[in-house]
N, C-alpha and C positions, 0 to 999 in steps of 0.2 A: 708522586707524593700521596701518602695515604690520607683519606678524608676521615679524620677522627670524629666520633660523636662529641667528645669533650676535648676541645683543642687546648693547647698549651696556654694561649692567651687570646681573649676576645675583648677588644676595647669597648668600654661603655661610654660612648660619646653621644653628644646631642644629635637628634635626628633632623631631617630637613625642615620640619615645622618649627623646631626650636631655633634653628639658625636663620630662618627666613626673615624675621624682622630686621636683623642686622644686615642682611644682604640688601634689603630695601633701603636701609640707611646708607650703604655704600653707593647704591645707585643715585640716591639723592645728593650725596656729597661729591660724587664724581672724583673720589680720592681712593686710590687703589694700593698705594705703597708710600714709601718715603715719610714715615712717621705721621700717618694720617690720624683723623679724629678717633677711629676705633682703636688704633694703636695706643694713643694717649689715654683713652678710657680704660683699656685693659691693663696697661701699666699701672695706673693709679689704683685700680681695684685689686690687682694681684698684690701690690704693696700693702694695701689695707688688710687683705685676707691672711697673707702668710708672713708679712714682715712688719706689722704695725708696732711691735714691741722692740724692734731693732733700730739702732742708730746707723743707718746705712742707706745706700742707693741701689736701685736695680735698673738694668738695661735689658731690653728684649731683643733677641736675635733669632736667626732662622733655624738654628738647631743647637742641641746640647754640645755637639762637637765644635761648632763655631764658637760657642761660649768659652770652651776650654782653650781653643787655639788663640783667640783674642786675648784672654787673660794671661796666658803664658807669654805671648809676644809683648804684652804690656810690662812684663818684668824687665825687658830691655837687657837681657843677658847676651853675652857674646855668642856668635854662631858656633854651634857644636858644644854648647854648655851641657852639663850633665844633669838630667832631671830624674830623680828617683821615682819609680813607678812600681806598684805591686804587680807581680806576675799573674795573680789571680784577679782579673778584671776583664771587662769587655775591651775589644781591640781599639775602640775610639779613644781611649785614654792615651795609648802609645802613639796612635796616628796623629793626635793633636800635638803631641810633643815634637814629632818629626816635622810636621807642617809648620810649626813655629820656628823651625831652624835649629832645634836642639837634639841631643842624643838621649834616648831613654836608657836608664839603668834599671834593670829588673831585680826585684828583691822579693823575699818571702813575706808571708803574712802571719799574724798571730794565730796560734792553733785554737784559742778559745773563742775568738769572734770573727776570724777569717778576714781581717782587715790589717792594713799597714798601720803600725802604731808609732808614736814618737820614739819609743824605746828601740824599736827595730831600726828606724831611720838614724838614730844616734849611733847605733852599733856599726852601721854602714859608713857613716861620716868619719868614724875613727880610723877606717881602713882605706878610704879612697876619697877622691874629690866628688862632692855633690854640690851643685850650684842652686838647686831648687828641689822641692818635694811636691809630688802630686798624690796625696792620699785619696782613697776612693771609699765612698759609702757603699760598700759591696752589697749587692742585691737589695739595696734600699735601706740597709741598716746604717744609721747615721754615724758620722765621726764626731768626736768631742772637739768642737772648734776651739774652745778655750785652751785645751791642752796643746793644740797645734799652734795657737798664737804664742803660748809660752815657749814652745820649742823654737819657733821662728825667731823670737827675740833673743833667746839664749844662744842660739847657734848662728845668728845673723844670716839665716837661710830663708828665702821667701817660700811661702806655702800657698798653693792653689788647691782647694778641695774639689774633687770631682764627685759631686752629689747628684749625679744625673737622675737617679731613681729615688731620691730622698727629699723631695720638696716638702712633703708633709711633716717631716720630723727633724730635718737637719738644723742644728743650732748655728748661730753666727757668732763672730768674735772680731773685735777690732784688730787689724793686722793681718788677716787672711782674706783671700778672695774665694768665693764659693760659686760654683757653676751647677745649674740644674737643667734637666731636659724636660720638654713638653711633648715628647714623642707620644704617639697614640698608645704605646704599651706601658707608659708611665702612669702612676696613680692619678695625676692631674694631666691628662693628655688632651691635646688639641689637634693632633695629626702630626705636626712637626713644629719645633720651636725650641727656644732655650732662654735662660735667664742668667745674667751675671749679677751677683751681689758683691758690693764692696763698701767698706766703711770710709774710704778715702775719697773726698770730693774731687781731687785732681785726677785720680785714677778713673773715676766715673766719667769725667769730662773727656778724657782721652779715649775711653771705650766708646762713648757715644759718638765721638768724631770718627773713630776707625770703623764703626759699623757702616758708615757711608763714605767709604773710600779714603777717608782721612781729611775730608773737607772741613774747613773752618773759615767763616767769612768769605766764602766763594773761592777759596784756594786750598789745595792739598798741602797740608802742613807736614804730615808724615804719611807714608803709604799704608793705607788700610785695605779694606775689601768691601764687597757688597754682601753684608750679613743681615740686611734688614728683614724684619718680620712683616709680611704683607697684610693688608686689611682683611683678606678672606680668612687667614688663619686666626686673626684677632676676633673675627666674627664668631668662629667656633669657640674660641676661648671665653668670650663673654657669655655665650649660651651655656657653656659648660659650668661656669661659675654659678649660674642661677640654679642649677640642679645638683651641684657637686656634693653638698652635705649629705643628701640622701643616697647618692651613688656610693660615697665612701663609707657611710655607716653600714650599708649592706655588705660591702667587701670586707670591712673590718670584722664583722660578725662571723663571716665564713672563715677568715684567717684565724680567728681565735679558736674556732671549733677544730680546725685542722691542726693548729699548734698544740692544743690539748691532747689530741689523738696521738701525735708524734711523741709528745712527752710521756704519755702513759705507756707507750711501747718502747721507751728508752732509746730513741734515736737521737743522735747528736745534732744540735742546732746551734747557730752562732749566739753567743751570749750578748745580752743587751740590757741596759738599765731601763726599767719601766718608765722612768721620768723622761727618757729621751724620745718616747713615742707620744708626740703632741697631738697631731691631727688624725692619725689613722695608722693602718698596718703598713709594714714594709712592702715594697713593690712585688717581691717574689717570695715564694715559699720553696726552700730547698733544705735538705737534711742529708746527713751522712749515714749510709747503711753500715752494717757491722764489718763488711768486707766487700771487695770488688765483686765477688761472686754473688753476694746477697743483693748488691745494687742491681746487677744484671737480672736476677730473679724477680725483684720487685718491678723493674721496668717491663719485663715480659708479662707479668701478671696484669699490670696496668694496660698494656697493649691489648691483651686478650679481652678487656672490658671496653676497648675503644677509647681509652683515656690517654692522651698524649703526654708523655713525660720528656724531659730534656736534661742535659748535663750543663748547667749554666757555667759560662766562662771556660768551657772546655772545647778545644785545647787551651791551656793557659798561654799567656803571651809568648813565653820563651819557646813554645813549640810551634808557633806560626812561622811558615817559611819566609814571609815578608819581613819578619823582624830578625832574621838570622844574622845580618850584619852587626846588629847591636848586641845580640846574644853572645856572639863570639867575643866581642869587646868586653862584655860584662864579666865573663867567667875566666879570663886568662889568669887572674890573680886568685881565683877560688875564694872570693870574699863571702859568698853565700851559696848554699846548696839547694835551697828551695824544697826542702823535705816536706814542709807542711803543705805547700801548694801541690806537690806531687801526690801526697796522701789524699787531700781533698778531691782532686780531680779523678782519682781512682774509685772513690766511694760516693760521690755526690749524686743525688737524685732531685730533680726539680719537678714539682707538680703544680697543676693549675690552681689559682686562687682568684678567679674573676667572677663577675656577677651572672654568668650564663652557664655555670657548671651543671645545673640540674638539681632537683630536690633530693635525690638519693645519692648524691656525690660522696658525702662523707662516709656513708655506709659502704659504698663500693671500695674506696681506697682503704678503709679499715680492713676489709677482707684481704686485700693485697698485702698489707703490712703484717697481718697475722701469719700469713703463709711464710 
C-alpha cells in the first residue's frame, strides 16, 4: 500500500493528554463497561450537544452497524422481510439488514442528490413488496427526516435512517428511527461507537434492554446482544467533546474552500439545502467528473502529487459478490435498473477534507482539476 503524503482521511481525535483525566476517572471508579459513569455522562452530554431541540431519546452502542442492526430488529418484521436499501451506500447498510434476519432490496438513488428519496421508495412499493425502508445520508449529506416520517405514515411502512456519517446535520422526526456512527472517520469520531435516536419511549426501552443481551429485571425477556459501549471509548468521546467545536470549525472552513473550487470548475456535487447543514460540513467530499476518463485523469494527477483519492461506495452494493443472492432476487422482475448508481460509480472522485491536508492543499487540487 502506498504511503501518501496526503491520505484520504486522517482522524482528528484527542491525544493521550486529553484522554488521561478520564482514564484516571475510570481507574478511580473501577467501572469499565455495562453502562458505567462515563457512559452515562457521555450520553447526557451528546444529547445536550446534538439533540437538545428534539423530542426523543438516544442510546449508545459499540458501532454504527450495531445501531442499524438493533433498530431494524426492533421493527419485529417476519424473517425474510424485504427492506429497501439504496445500492449507492457503504456495505454496512446491507450487512445490518441481513444480520437482522431480513432481505435487502437494492434500488437506485436520485440523480440530483445521490440519495434514496421517498418518491423513489414509493415507485418501488407500487411494483413489489417492501416491508421497511433504510434510506441513507450518503457521504454525510442528511436525509429530510420529516419527509420520511410522512412517507412512513402514508404507506404504513417503517423507516430507519442510516445517518452514519451525518451526526452533525441530520434532522429528526417523530415516527422514524435514526442511526449514527462514531467511527474514527466520522465528523464526531471516538474510535468506534454508535447512536440510536428514537422518538418512542417504548422503542427506546427495548433498545436499551437489547444492548445488554435482552436483560430486564435480571431476566432475558427477548434475545438481544452485547452491543455496549465501553468506558474507554466513552473517555475518548468526552475528551473529543471538549475540543470538538474548534476541530469542526477548521474542517468546515476547508470543506467550504474545496466546495467553492469544485463549483467554480463546474463539477457535479450532490444538491443540499443550506438549512440542513446545522453543525458543520458533510463527512466526505466527492464529486462527479465529466466522464469516466476524466475521473481517471484527475485521480492520476492527484496521485502524482501524493494525494490519495478514492471512489466512495464503489463498487455499489449490487456489485459485491457477498450480496449476489439478494441481487438475483431483486432484479428478476426488472423493477429497477440502477442507471443513476451506475453513472455515479463510473465518474465519482473522492478527495481528502480533513484537518491534516497541509497548507497548500487547495492549490494542489486546483491544478489537478484544471488539467
